[in-house]
N, C-alpha and C positions, 0 to 999 in steps of 0.2 A: 151135356152136349149142347143144350140150348144156350147156356151161358157162354160157352166157347164161341159159338156162332155169333152171338151178340157182340162179343168183344172183337172178333175178327172183322165183322161188318163195320163196327165203330172205328177200328184201327185202319181199315182200308179207306174209309171216308176221310179221316184226318190225314192219313198218309198220302192220299191223292192230292190234297191241298199242299202239303209240304213238298210233294213232287213237283207241282207246278211252280211253287216259289223257287225251288232248286233249279228248275229248268230256266227260269228267268235269270238267276245268278249265272248259270252256265253260258247262256247266250251272250250276255254282256262281257263276261270274262273272256270268252273265246275271241270276240271281236276286238276287244280293247285291253284285255288283261286288267280290267277294273273289277274289284269285288264291290258290288253295289248293295250297301246295307240299307238302302231306301226301298228295297224290293217289297218288303212287308207292307209299306205304306201304300203301294199300288193296290194290294189286296184290300186294305182298309177302305181306300177311296172307292173301289168298285162296289163294295157292300153299302157304304154310308150314302153315297150319291144316289144309288138305287132306292134305298129306304126313304130318303127325304123327297125325291121326285115322286115316288109312288104315293107318299103321304100327301103330296100337293095335288094329287089327282091325275098324274100322268099314268097311263096304262103300264103295268109292270114290264111287259116285253120292251116297250119303247124306253122306259126308264133305265132298264138294264143296258140297252144299246147306247143310250146317251152317256151312261156312266163309263162304259168301256171306251167309247170314243174320247170322252173328256180325259180319262186316265192316260190314254195313248198320247194325247197332246201333252199331258204333263210329263210323260217320259221323254218326249222330244225336247221339251223346255229344259229338263234337267241336263240333257246332253248339250244343248246349245248354250245354256247360260252358265253351266258349272264345269262340265267335263271338257268340252272343246276348248274353252279359253285356257285351261290348265294342261293342254296337250304337251307332253314332254316331262311333266312332273313325275316324281317317283311314285311307286305303288302305295306307300304309306300315306303320302299326301292325298292321293286320290281317294283312298279308303276313308280318311278323316273327312274329306269333303262330302262323300255320300252319307256318312253319319250325320254331318251337319244338315244335309237336305232332309234326312229323316226327322231330325229334331225340329226343323222349321215347319215341316208338314204336320207333325204331331202337335206342335204348339199352336198352329193356325186352325187345326180341325175343330176344336171346341168353339171357336169364334163363329165359324160357318155352320157347324152342326150343333152338338151339345155333348155332354159327358155321360149320357145314358147308354145302356145296351139296347139294341134294336134288332128286329127281325121282320120278315114278311112271310106270307104263307108259302108253303112248298109249291112247286110248279105242278105237281100231280096230286095235290090235296094233302091232308094231314092223317089219313087213315093208314095205320101201320100194316105192313105186309108180313105174313108169317113165313119164315124161312127156316126149316128144320127145327121148328119150335121157338125160334127167336123172333121178336118183333122188330122189323126193320122199317125205317121211315122211307117212303118213296123217293124223297130227295137224295137219299144215299145213292140210288142208282143214277141220278142225274150227275152227281159229283164224280163218281167213278167212271161213268160213261163219258162225261165231258172231258175228263182228264185223259182218258184213252184216245179219244178223237183228236185232241190237241197234240198229243205226242205223235200219233201216226201222221197227222197232217203236216206237222213240222218236219218229220223225217222225209216225207214225200217232197216237201218244198225244198229242203236242203239238197236232196239227192237228184231231183229231176227237173229243177227249174234253173234258168240261167242266173237269175238273181241269187237264188239259194247257193249255187256253186260259187258265186262271188263272195258270199258270206263265209263259206268254207275256206276259200282261198285266203281271205283276210285273216281268218282264225289260224290258218296254218303258218302263214308268213306274211305279215303286213307289208313289209318293204317289197317283197317279191310281187305281191298283189298290186302295189302302186306302180311298179315297173311294167306290169302287164296292162296298165291303163285303168285299173279299178279305182274309183273314188272311194277311198277307205273311210273318209269322214262321213259320207252318206251311209255307208254300210254300218258304221258304229251307231249313227243316229237311228237307223232302221232297227238295229238290235235293241236299243233302249226303248223304242216305240213298241216293238214286238213283246219285249219282256213286260212292259207296263200293261199291254193289252192282256197278256196271259195272266198276270196278277189280278187284274180287274175281273176277268172271267172267273177266276177262282173265288174271288170275293162274292160275286153275284151268286155262284152256285152254292156256296157253303153257308151263307148267312141264314137261310131258313133253319139250319141245323144247329150251328154253333153260336149264333148271334154275332153282332159286330159292334164295335165301339171305336172311339177316336184313337185308342192306344193299343189296339190289337196287333199293330204292325211290328212292334218291337219283338215280341215272342215269335211271330211268324218268320221274321228275318233270321233270328237265331236258329230256329229249327230248320229253316231252309238251308242255311249255311252248313249246319251239321250234316244234312243230307248230302250236300255237295262234297263235303270232306269224306264222308263215308263211301259215296259212290265213286269218287275220283274227280278231282278238280278239272273242269273243262270237258267232261265226258257226259253227254246228255242222258244216255240210257242209264249210266251208272247213277246219275243224280236222281232220276226217277225211281230207280230201285232203292236207293238210299232213303228217299222220302217215304216210300211204302213201308220199308223195314222199320224206320223210326216210329211211324204211326202205329204199326202193329205192336211193337215193344211197349210203347206208351199205353196203349189200350189194355194189353195183357197185364202189365205191371199195376195199372190202376185197378183192374178187376180182381186180380188174385193177391195183390199185396195191399196197397193203399193208394188212394188218389193223391195223397200227399207227395208220393214219390213218382208221379207220372211224368214229370219233366226230367227226372234224373237220367233216363237212358240216353237221351240226345247228347247230354254233356259228357257222360261217361264214355260213350262211343266216340265222340269227337276227340277226346283226349287220348284214348287208346289207339285210335287209327293214326293220329298224328305221330304217336310214339313208335308204334309197331309196324305200320304199313302206310307211310305217307302218300303212296299212290292210290289209296282207297281200294275198293273192291275191284275196280277196273284195272288196277295196276298201272295207272297213268305215270309215265315218265316225263319229267320236266327237263327241258333243255334250254340253254341260254342262246338266244338268237343274236348273232353278231353280223 
């Protein structure tokens, strides 16, 4: 029983990070139909910038805020310098451009940081908490709780604020939103900024548990994309559910089978869902807008 609780806690922690990455994918896809494979790099930047600022003597809370703000600006720059100039390009071209952004950020990161793995102390200390016989790190509750707050806050923002409704309108029909007077370029830029901020927050929260390095973004992007495919492309709640499910499957397969196969569930699920149920768990139906 203790082992199962341990694996579930680990799976929920990692799954919460995948869920936040998937949420970033979904925000950008809904606003612009761009699949942003640089999303994992936002998570990396959140963790790495916090690590190095803290090492330089900046208080950890302030270092985290600076890292989130800086990554948010990075998201805006990606939109302004890469996506907006290519407006009107086909989806494959835009995907390749986001992969290019990922490669550039990953190539530049060792220059500004290094190639080592880093962490900082957990926000509530390092003493494990006993839950049904399993030892759970206090930071686990920060990750899961932080992810839950972000999801709820995002749902409130989209449903009950005027700007949030503008984001939903742009996601539903970009041309119709333009005709209603909505500046869709600002909405898309905001979506990039928000997804970057969410990624950075995920990096800040999870670094004390999983560590961070200049190249962690690649795997996070792949896992986040798998979560989006599983949950349903463009469906926020489905993406979050997909991330949690993949995290749990990873943890259980690593615990009961072998850590060698812990990455397999994400890829197997992606392939099966694409073949058997392209709409994902949410049953998303895609239509061509004319």
